[in-house]
C-alpha positions as CSV (number, residue, x, y, z in Angstrom):
1,X,-17.9,-30.7,29.0
2,X,-14.3,-31.7,28.2
3,X,-14.8,-30.9,24.6
4,X,-16.2,-27.5,25.5
5,X,-13.2,-26.7,27.7
6,X,-10.8,-27.8,24.9
7,X,-12.7,-25.7,22.4
8,X,-12.7,-22.7,24.7
9,X,-8.9,-23.2,25.4
10,X,-8.3,-23.4,21.6
11,X,-10.3,-20.2,21.1
12,X,-8.3,-18.5,23.8
13,X,-5.0,-19.6,22.2
14,X,-6.1,-18.3,18.7
15,X,-7.5,-15.1,20.1
16,X,-4.2,-13.3,20.5
17,X,-3.3,-14.3,17.0
18,X,-6.6,-13.2,15.7
19,X,-6.5,-9.8,17.5
20,X,-2.9,-9.1,16.6
21,X,-3.4,-10.4,13.0
22,X,-6.5,-8.3,12.5
23,X,-4.8,-5.3,13.9
24,X,-1.9,-5.8,11.5
25,X,-4.2,-6.3,8.6
26,X,-6.0,-3.1,9.5
27,X,-2.7,-1.3,9.7
28,X,-1.6,-2.7,6.4
29,X,-4.8,-1.3,4.8
30,X,-4.3,2.1,6.5
31,X,-0.7,2.3,5.4
32,X,-1.6,1.5,1.8
33,X,-4.4,4.0,1.8
34,X,-2.0,6.7,3.1
35,X,0.5,5.8,0.4
36,X,-2.1,6.1,-2.3
37,X,-3.2,9.5,-1.0
38,X,0.3,10.8,-0.8
39,X,0.9,9.7,-4.4
40,X,-2.4,11.3,-5.5
41,X,-1.4,14.6,-3.8
42,X,2.0,14.6,-5.6
43,X,0.3,13.8,-8.9
44,X,-2.3,16.4,-8.4
45,X,0.3,19.1,-7.5
46,X,2.3,18.5,-10.7
47,X,-0.8,18.0,-12.9
48,X,-2.1,21.4,-11.8
49,X,1.3,23.0,-12.0
50,X,2.0,21.6,-15.5
51,X,-1.5,22.6,-16.8
52,X,-0.9,26.1,-15.6
53,X,2.5,26.3,-17.2
54,X,1.1,24.9,-20.4
55,X,-1.6,27.5,-20.5
56,X,0.6,30.5,-19.3
57,X,4.0,29.9,-21.0
58,X,4.5,32.4,-23.9
59,X,3.8,31.0,-27.4
60,X,7.4,31.7,-28.4
61,X,8.8,29.8,-25.4
62,X,11.5,27.4,-26.7
63,X,9.7,24.1,-27.5
64,X,12.4,21.8,-25.9
65,X,12.3,23.8,-22.7
66,X,8.5,23.9,-22.7
67,X,8.4,20.1,-23.0
68,X,10.8,19.8,-20.1
69,X,8.9,22.3,-17.9
70,X,5.7,20.5,-18.5
71,X,7.1,17.0,-17.8
72,X,9.8,17.5,-15.3
73,X,7.6,17.4,-12.2
74,X,10.6,18.8,-10.3
75,X,11.0,22.4,-9.4
76,X,14.8,22.2,-9.1
77,X,15.0,20.7,-12.5
78,X,12.9,23.5,-14.0
79,X,14.8,26.2,-12.2
80,X,18.2,25.1,-13.6
81,X,17.2,26.1,-17.2
82,X,18.2,29.6,-18.3
83,X,14.7,30.0,-19.8
84,X,13.3,29.8,-16.3
85,X,14.5,33.4,-15.8
86,X,12.5,34.4,-18.8
87,X,9.1,33.3,-17.5
88,X,6.9,35.7,-15.6
89,X,7.4,36.3,-11.8
90,X,4.0,34.7,-11.3
91,X,5.0,31.5,-13.0
92,X,8.3,31.5,-11.2
93,X,6.4,31.8,-7.9
94,X,4.1,28.9,-9.0
95,X,7.1,26.7,-9.7
96,X,8.7,27.7,-6.4
97,X,5.5,27.0,-4.4
98,X,5.1,23.7,-6.1
99,X,8.7,22.9,-5.2
100,X,8.1,23.8,-1.5
101,X,4.9,21.7,-1.4
102,X,6.7,18.8,-3.2
103,X,9.4,18.9,-0.6
104,X,6.8,18.7,2.2
105,X,5.1,15.8,0.5
106,X,8.5,14.1,-0.1
107,X,9.2,14.4,3.7
108,X,5.8,12.9,4.4
109,X,6.6,10.1,2.0
110,X,9.9,9.4,3.8
111,X,8.1,9.3,7.1
112,X,5.5,7.0,5.6
113,X,8.3,4.7,4.3
114,X,9.8,4.5,7.8
115,X,6.3,3.6,9.2
116,X,6.0,0.9,6.5
117,X,9.4,-0.6,7.4
118,X,8.4,-0.7,11.1
119,X,5.2,-2.4,10.1
120,X,6.9,-4.9,7.9
121,X,9.2,-5.9,10.8
122,X,6.2,-6.3,13.1
123,X,4.3,-8.3,10.5
124,X,7.3,-10.6,9.9
125,X,7.8,-11.1,13.6
126,X,4.1,-11.9,14.0
127,X,4.2,-14.4,11.1
128,X,7.3,-16.1,12.6
129,X,5.7,-16.3,16.0
130,X,2.6,-17.9,14.6
131,X,4.6,-20.2,12.4
132,X,6.4,-21.6,15.5
133,X,3.0,-22.6,16.9
134,X,1.1,-23.4,13.7
135,X,2.6,-23.2,10.2
136,X,-0.7,-23.4,8.4
137,X,-2.1,-20.5,10.3
138,X,1.0,-18.5,9.6
139,X,0.6,-19.3,5.9
140,X,-3.1,-18.2,6.1
141,X,-2.1,-14.9,7.6
142,X,0.7,-14.4,5.0
143,X,-1.9,-14.9,2.3
144,X,-4.3,-12.4,4.0
145,X,-1.5,-9.8,4.0
146,X,-0.7,-10.4,0.4
147,X,-4.4,-10.3,-0.6
148,X,-5.1,-7.2,1.5
149,X,-2.2,-5.4,-0.3
150,X,-3.3,-6.6,-3.7
151,X,-6.9,-5.6,-3.1
152,X,-5.9,-2.1,-2.1
153,X,-3.9,-1.7,-5.3
154,X,-7.0,-2.4,-7.4
């Protein structure tokens, strides 16, 4: 009976760590997934824009400018070239729309980075709190966080 009470008490003491730790691990996975999706959206935006430019730029377009337009992945950078004024209004509109969408995605990325910073602070506070009670459990959670991040990158 005494062993059962001790085991139950130990489970109750670990339960808050388990619940909070699992919640933080889930949040880490969610944040990493959001980050990957934002990066994919940015890549897709510029892949499509560059492919369209490659297809639609005139054959006599200056080769250096063509290379820059296709690889810049930045509407402001593209617009600063004099040859930008020589492309069709449709391609100018494409670059402008890509720039607007890129700005929106950049804003979302900044918000995501702020969320990530808040999460990192919560995670570190959690690990410190657990370490004060049980260093090995804190190390186990730290390893779980590193492993969760590494797995999501693969």
